[in-house]
N, C-alpha and C positions, 0 to 999 in steps of 0.2 A: 586800555579802549579810551579814547580821546575822546572832547566836547563833540567833534563833528561824529564821531561812532554812534553817541547817545540820542543824538538829537536825529541820525538817521533809524535808528531803531525805535525809537518813538516814534518817528512820523510812518514808520513801518506797522507798528503794535496798532496805533489812532485808526489805518485805515481798514487794515485785517479787523478789527474790531465793531466798526462802523459797518463793514459788509458783513459780517455774521452777525448783529443784533437786527438787521431786516427780515421781518418775516414776511414778504413778497406778497400777501395780497389781504383784501381785507372786504367784508359785506361781501355783498354780489360780484365783484371781481373773484372771489373764491369759488364760484359758480359757473363761471365763462368754461366754454367747451375749448381744448387745444386742435389744434390741426395735428393728423395723423396721417400714414402713409394710404390712407383709404379716404380721407374725406380732407378739404378746405376749410378754414373759418378763414372767412372774411369780416373784419373788423371796420364798421361803417361810423365815419365822424357824423355829430349832430347835423350839420346842414346835409347831409346824402342820406338822410335815416328815412327821406318821406319814402311812403308805400313798401316798406316793408314789412311791417306789419303794425297796424295800428290801435289793437285790441291788447297787445304788450308792449309798452314804452319803454319796456326795462331792455327789451331786446334789440339790442345792437350791433349784431353779427348777421351773418347769413351761413348756414352750411354748405357746402360744393360736394358733391363724392365726385373722387377722380375714376377715372379707366383706369382699368388693368392693363 
């Protein structure tokens, strides 16, 4: 294998290693629900959260049931 092959192999291994080491979520983000075939979860940006739930400031989403 020549130098170019080693460089490509090294970049491939580094890219795959970076993807494999990512944990996915941390803290509150792991407790968030995901959309399913029965309900849609809408994530609201901070400037659009007014009126969602004034008591729970961490709830930044709305769950909407889908019709069959």
